[in-house]
Backbone atoms as SQL, in Angstrom:
CREATE TABLE atoms (id INTEGER PRIMARY KEY, chain TEXT, resi INTEGER, resn TEXT, atom TEXT, x REAL, y REAL, z REAL);
INSERT INTO atoms VALUES
  (1, 'A', 1, 'MET', 'N', 14.965, 59.391, -61.613),
  (2, 'A', 1, 'MET', 'CA', 13.661, 58.798, -61.786),
  (3, 'A', 1, 'MET', 'C', 12.673, 59.458, -60.821),
  (4, 'A', 2, 'ILE', 'N', 11.557, 59.896, -61.344),
  (5, 'A', 2, 'ILE', 'CA', 10.523, 60.534, -60.541),
  (6, 'A', 2, 'ILE', 'C', 9.611, 59.445, -59.986),
  (7, 'A', 3, 'PRO', 'N', 9.533, 59.309, -58.652),
  (8, 'A', 3, 'PRO', 'CA', 8.662, 58.280, -58.090),
  (9, 'A', 3, 'PRO', 'C', 7.193, 58.684, -58.202),
  (10, 'A', 4, 'SER', 'N', 6.341, 57.701, -58.255),
  (11, 'A', 4, 'SER', 'CA', 4.909, 57.962, -58.278),
  (12, 'A', 4, 'SER', 'C', 4.500, 58.638, -56.974),
  (13, 'A', 5, 'PRO', 'N', 3.635, 59.650, -57.051),
  (14, 'A', 5, 'PRO', 'CA', 3.170, 60.296, -55.819),
  (15, 'A', 5, 'PRO', 'C', 2.104, 59.479, -55.082),
  (16, 'A', 6, 'CYS', 'N', 1.753, 58.321, -55.609),
  (17, 'A', 6, 'CYS', 'CA', 0.734, 57.475, -54.984),
  (18, 'A', 6, 'CYS', 'C', 1.136, 57.126, -53.555),
  (19, 'A', 7, 'ASN', 'N', 0.185, 57.286, -52.634),
  (20, 'A', 7, 'ASN', 'CA', 0.432, 56.912, -51.244),
  (21, 'A', 7, 'ASN', 'C', -0.620, 55.917, -50.742),
  (22, 'A', 8, 'LYS', 'N', -1.249, 55.235, -51.682),
  (23, 'A', 8, 'LYS', 'CA', -2.209, 54.163, -51.406),
  (24, 'A', 8, 'LYS', 'C', -3.493, 54.650, -50.745),
  (25, 'A', 9, 'ILE', 'N', -3.804, 55.938, -50.896),
  (26, 'A', 9, 'ILE', 'CA', -5.093, 56.480, -50.457),
  (27, 'A', 9, 'ILE', 'C', -5.828, 56.837, -51.747),
  (28, 'A', 10, 'CYS', 'N', -6.370, 55.835, -52.393),
  (29, 'A', 10, 'CYS', 'CA', -6.898, 55.972, -53.748),
  (30, 'A', 10, 'CYS', 'C', -8.397, 56.228, -53.732),
  (31, 'A', 11, 'THR', 'N', -8.750, 57.497, -53.614),
  (32, 'A', 11, 'THR', 'CA', -10.151, 57.906, -53.624),
  (33, 'A', 11, 'THR', 'C', -10.271, 59.156, -54.470),
  (34, 'A', 12, 'LEU', 'N', -11.131, 59.107, -55.484),
  (35, 'A', 12, 'LEU', 'CA', -11.342, 60.268, -56.338),
  (36, 'A', 12, 'LEU', 'C', -12.449, 61.139, -55.766),
  (37, 'A', 13, 'ASN', 'N', -12.243, 62.450, -55.829),
  (38, 'A', 13, 'ASN', 'CA', -13.295, 63.363, -55.401),
  (39, 'A', 13, 'ASN', 'C', -14.231, 63.655, -56.571),
  (40, 'A', 14, 'SER', 'N', -15.138, 64.587, -56.398),
  (41, 'A', 14, 'SER', 'CA', -16.126, 64.890, -57.446),
  (42, 'A', 14, 'SER', 'C', -15.503, 65.488, -58.701),
  (43, 'A', 15, 'ASN', 'N', -14.264, 65.948, -58.612),
  (44, 'A', 15, 'ASN', 'CA', -13.546, 66.490, -59.771),
  (45, 'A', 15, 'ASN', 'C', -12.629, 65.454, -60.412),
  (46, 'A', 16, 'ASN', 'N', -12.767, 64.187, -60.014),
  (47, 'A', 16, 'ASN', 'CA', -11.919, 63.096, -60.498),
  (48, 'A', 16, 'ASN', 'C', -10.442, 63.327, -60.194),
  (49, 'A', 17, 'VAL', 'N', -10.184, 63.876, -59.008),
  (50, 'A', 17, 'VAL', 'CA', -8.828, 64.072, -58.507),
  (51, 'A', 17, 'VAL', 'C', -8.668, 63.185, -57.281),
  (52, 'A', 18, 'CYS', 'N', -7.581, 62.460, -57.219),
  (53, 'A', 18, 'CYS', 'CA', -7.321, 61.583, -56.090),
  (54, 'A', 18, 'CYS', 'C', -7.014, 62.425, -54.852),
  (55, 'A', 19, 'VAL', 'N', -7.737, 62.169, -53.767),
  (56, 'A', 19, 'VAL', 'CA', -7.506, 62.930, -52.540),
  (57, 'A', 19, 'VAL', 'C', -6.249, 62.458, -51.814),
  (58, 'A', 20, 'GLY', 'N', -5.677, 61.350, -52.247),
  (59, 'A', 20, 'GLY', 'CA', -4.444, 60.852, -51.653),
  (60, 'A', 20, 'GLY', 'C', -3.203, 61.448, -52.283),
  (61, 'A', 21, 'CYS', 'N', -3.169, 61.479, -53.625),
  (62, 'A', 21, 'CYS', 'CA', -1.951, 61.939, -54.309),
  (63, 'A', 21, 'CYS', 'C', -2.131, 63.234, -55.100),
  (64, 'A', 22, 'GLY', 'N', -3.371, 63.618, -55.375),
  (65, 'A', 22, 'GLY', 'CA', -3.613, 64.874, -56.080),
  (66, 'A', 22, 'GLY', 'C', -3.620, 64.781, -57.595),
  (67, 'A', 23, 'ARG', 'N', -3.407, 63.575, -58.134),
  (68, 'A', 23, 'ARG', 'CA', -3.408, 63.431, -59.589),
  (69, 'A', 23, 'ARG', 'C', -4.829, 63.230, -60.104),
  (70, 'A', 24, 'SER', 'N', -5.046, 63.640, -61.343),
  (71, 'A', 24, 'SER', 'CA', -6.331, 63.396, -61.989),
  (72, 'A', 24, 'SER', 'C', -6.406, 61.935, -62.427),
  (73, 'A', 25, 'ARG', 'N', -7.605, 61.496, -62.722),
  (74, 'A', 25, 'ARG', 'CA', -7.795, 60.122, -63.210),
  (75, 'A', 25, 'ARG', 'C', -6.923, 59.881, -64.438),
  (76, 'A', 26, 'GLU', 'N', -6.882, 60.851, -65.344),
  (77, 'A', 26, 'GLU', 'CA', -6.097, 60.715, -66.575),
  (78, 'A', 26, 'GLU', 'C', -4.602, 60.637, -66.278),
  (79, 'A', 27, 'GLU', 'N', -4.138, 61.458, -65.337),
  (80, 'A', 27, 'GLU', 'CA', -2.718, 61.446, -64.986),
  (81, 'A', 27, 'GLU', 'C', -2.313, 60.125, -64.336),
  (82, 'A', 28, 'ILE', 'N', -3.190, 59.586, -63.520),
  (83, 'A', 28, 'ILE', 'CA', -2.914, 58.292, -62.895),
  (84, 'A', 28, 'ILE', 'C', -2.767, 57.219, -63.969),
  (85, 'A', 29, 'GLY', 'N', -3.704, 57.195, -64.914),
  (86, 'A', 29, 'GLY', 'CA', -3.675, 56.188, -65.970),
  (87, 'A', 29, 'GLY', 'C', -2.489, 56.306, -66.893),
  (88, 'A', 30, 'ALA', 'N', -2.011, 57.526, -67.107),
  (89, 'A', 30, 'ALA', 'CA', -0.915, 57.753, -68.051),
  (90, 'A', 30, 'ALA', 'C', 0.466, 57.694, -67.400),
  (91, 'A', 31, 'TRP', 'N', 0.540, 57.639, -66.085),
  (92, 'A', 31, 'TRP', 'CA', 1.806, 57.800, -65.359),
  (93, 'A', 31, 'TRP', 'C', 2.940, 56.959, -65.930),
  (94, 'A', 32, 'SER', 'N', 2.723, 55.688, -66.140),
  (95, 'A', 32, 'SER', 'CA', 3.818, 54.805, -66.562),
  (96, 'A', 32, 'SER', 'C', 4.326, 55.115, -67.966),
  (97, 'A', 33, 'GLN', 'N', 3.554, 55.833, -68.755),
  (98, 'A', 33, 'GLN', 'CA', 3.954, 56.168, -70.121),
  (99, 'A', 33, 'GLN', 'C', 4.558, 57.567, -70.241),
  (100, 'A', 34, 'LEU', 'N', 4.553, 58.337, -69.171),
  (101, 'A', 34, 'LEU', 'CA', 5.034, 59.716, -69.225),
  (102, 'A', 34, 'LEU', 'C', 6.556, 59.787, -69.193),
  (103, 'A', 35, 'SER', 'N', 7.083, 60.829, -69.808),
  (104, 'A', 35, 'SER', 'CA', 8.520, 61.095, -69.726),
  (105, 'A', 35, 'SER', 'C', 8.837, 61.599, -68.320),
  (106, 'A', 36, 'GLU', 'N', 10.090, 61.620, -67.959),
  (107, 'A', 36, 'GLU', 'CA', 10.490, 62.116, -66.641),
  (108, 'A', 36, 'GLU', 'C', 10.071, 63.580, -66.465),
  (109, 'A', 37, 'ASP', 'N', 10.222, 64.381, -67.512),
  (110, 'A', 37, 'ASP', 'CA', 9.808, 65.787, -67.427),
  (111, 'A', 37, 'ASP', 'C', 8.310, 65.907, -67.202),
  (112, 'A', 38, 'ASP', 'N', 7.533, 65.091, -67.904),
  (113, 'A', 38, 'ASP', 'CA', 6.086, 65.125, -67.726),
  (114, 'A', 38, 'ASP', 'C', 5.691, 64.639, -66.337),
  (115, 'A', 39, 'LYS', 'N', 6.371, 63.623, -65.834),
  (116, 'A', 39, 'LYS', 'CA', 6.094, 63.141, -64.476),
  (117, 'A', 39, 'LYS', 'C', 6.368, 64.251, -63.459),
  (118, 'A', 40, 'LYS', 'N', 7.436, 64.995, -63.663),
  (119, 'A', 40, 'LYS', 'CA', 7.757, 66.095, -62.753),
  (120, 'A', 40, 'LYS', 'C', 6.652, 67.145, -62.769),
  (121, 'A', 41, 'ARG', 'N', 6.162, 67.480, -63.961),
  (122, 'A', 41, 'ARG', 'CA', 5.091, 68.464, -64.074),
  (123, 'A', 41, 'ARG', 'C', 3.808, 67.957, -63.414),
  (124, 'A', 42, 'VAL', 'N', 3.481, 66.693, -63.638),
  (125, 'A', 42, 'VAL', 'CA', 2.288, 66.108, -63.036),
  (126, 'A', 42, 'VAL', 'C', 2.417, 66.123, -61.513),
  (127, 'A', 43, 'ALA', 'N', 3.571, 65.751, -60.990),
  (128, 'A', 43, 'ALA', 'CA', 3.791, 65.732, -59.547),
  (129, 'A', 43, 'ALA', 'C', 3.642, 67.134, -58.949),
  (130, 'A', 44, 'GLU', 'N', 4.128, 68.144, -59.655),
  (131, 'A', 44, 'GLU', 'CA', 4.001, 69.524, -59.185),
  (132, 'A', 44, 'GLU', 'C', 2.539, 69.965, -59.176),
  (133, 'A', 45, 'ARG', 'N', 1.809, 69.641, -60.241),
  (134, 'A', 45, 'ARG', 'CA', 0.376, 69.979, -60.293),
  (135, 'A', 45, 'ARG', 'C', -0.392, 69.235, -59.201),
  (136, 'A', 46, 'ALA', 'N', -0.036, 67.970, -58.988),
  (137, 'A', 46, 'ALA', 'CA', -0.712, 67.167, -57.973),
  (138, 'A', 46, 'ALA', 'C', -0.510, 67.778, -56.583),
  (139, 'A', 47, 'LYS', 'N', 0.701, 68.203, -56.297),
  (140, 'A', 47, 'LYS', 'CA', 0.977, 68.828, -55.006),
  (141, 'A', 47, 'LYS', 'C', 0.152, 70.094, -54.831),
  (142, 'A', 48, 'ALA', 'N', 0.067, 70.903, -55.876),
  (143, 'A', 48, 'ALA', 'CA', -0.727, 72.127, -55.820),
  (144, 'A', 48, 'ALA', 'C', -2.206, 71.801, -55.596),
  (145, 'A', 49, 'ARG', 'N', -2.697, 70.739, -56.241),
  (146, 'A', 49, 'ARG', 'CA', -4.101, 70.342, -56.048),
  (147, 'A', 49, 'ARG', 'C', -4.359, 69.921, -54.607),
  (148, 'A', 50, 'LEU', 'N', -3.436, 69.155, -54.030),
  (149, 'A', 50, 'LEU', 'CA', -3.608, 68.734, -52.646),
  (150, 'A', 50, 'LEU', 'C', -3.636, 69.931, -51.703),
  (151, 'A', 51, 'LEU', 'N', -2.790, 70.892, -51.966),
  (152, 'A', 51, 'LEU', 'CA', -2.796, 72.113, -51.153),
  (153, 'A', 51, 'LEU', 'C', -4.131, 72.831, -51.295),
  (154, 'A', 52, 'ALA', 'N', -4.651, 72.902, -52.510),
  (155, 'A', 52, 'ALA', 'CA', -5.938, 73.561, -52.744),
  (156, 'A', 52, 'ALA', 'C', -7.070, 72.810, -52.040),
  (157, 'A', 53, 'ILE', 'N', -7.031, 71.492, -52.087),
  (158, 'A', 53, 'ILE', 'CA', -8.047, 70.691, -51.408),
  (159, 'A', 53, 'ILE', 'C', -8.016, 70.978, -49.908),
  (160, 'A', 54, 'ALA', 'N', -6.825, 71.166, -49.365),
  (161, 'A', 54, 'ALA', 'CA', -6.667, 71.448, -47.937),
  (162, 'A', 54, 'ALA', 'C', -6.934, 72.916, -47.608),
  (163, 'A', 55, 'GLY', 'N', -7.189, 73.729, -48.635),
  (164, 'A', 55, 'GLY', 'CA', -7.452, 75.146, -48.419),
  (165, 'A', 55, 'GLY', 'C', -6.198, 75.959, -48.191),
  (166, 'A', 56, 'LEU', 'N', -5.066, 75.449, -48.656),
  (167, 'A', 56, 'LEU', 'CA', -3.790, 76.133, -48.488),
  (168, 'A', 56, 'LEU', 'C', -3.258, 76.614, -49.819),
  (169, 'A', 57, 'THR', 'N', -2.367, 77.559, -49.756),
  (170, 'A', 57, 'THR', 'CA', -1.634, 77.985, -50.943),
  (171, 'A', 57, 'THR', 'C', -0.155, 77.793, -50.623),
  (172, 'A', 58, 'PRO', 'N', 0.688, 77.681, -51.642),
  (173, 'A', 58, 'PRO', 'CA', 2.117, 77.485, -51.371),
  (174, 'A', 58, 'PRO', 'C', 2.700, 78.542, -50.428),
  (175, 'A', 59, 'ALA', 'N', 2.201, 79.782, -50.497),
  (176, 'A', 59, 'ALA', 'CA', 2.730, 80.837, -49.641),
  (177, 'A', 59, 'ALA', 'C', 2.379, 80.601, -48.167),
  (178, 'A', 60, 'LYS', 'N', 1.288, 79.861, -47.899),
  (179, 'A', 60, 'LYS', 'CA', 0.881, 79.595, -46.524),
  (180, 'A', 60, 'LYS', 'C', 1.569, 78.380, -45.923),
  (181, 'A', 61, 'VAL', 'N', 2.276, 77.626, -46.754),
  (182, 'A', 61, 'VAL', 'CA', 2.926, 76.404, -46.291),
  (183, 'A', 61, 'VAL', 'C', 4.380, 76.690, -46.017),
  (184, 'A', 62, 'LYS', 'N', 4.838, 76.353, -44.829),
  (185, 'A', 62, 'LYS', 'CA', 6.243, 76.558, -44.481),
  (186, 'A', 62, 'LYS', 'C', 7.048, 75.369, -44.946),
  (187, 'A', 63, 'ALA', 'N', 8.225, 75.640, -45.471),
  (188, 'A', 63, 'ALA', 'CA', 9.090, 74.569, -45.968),
  (189, 'A', 63, 'ALA', 'C', 9.727, 73.802, -44.835);
């Protein structure tokens, strides 16, 4: 089961992306109806968005 990336910092930026979890408004609304595969894809996109908001790229982030 893919857990929701929500961390209770629910604020949308000017692009309608949550600055807390990185999901779009549409992804947040659809989360409970998504398949596990779709949730995984959304979570991956959300993580990439958060990195972009922070001015980072995956290559600049150490594991």
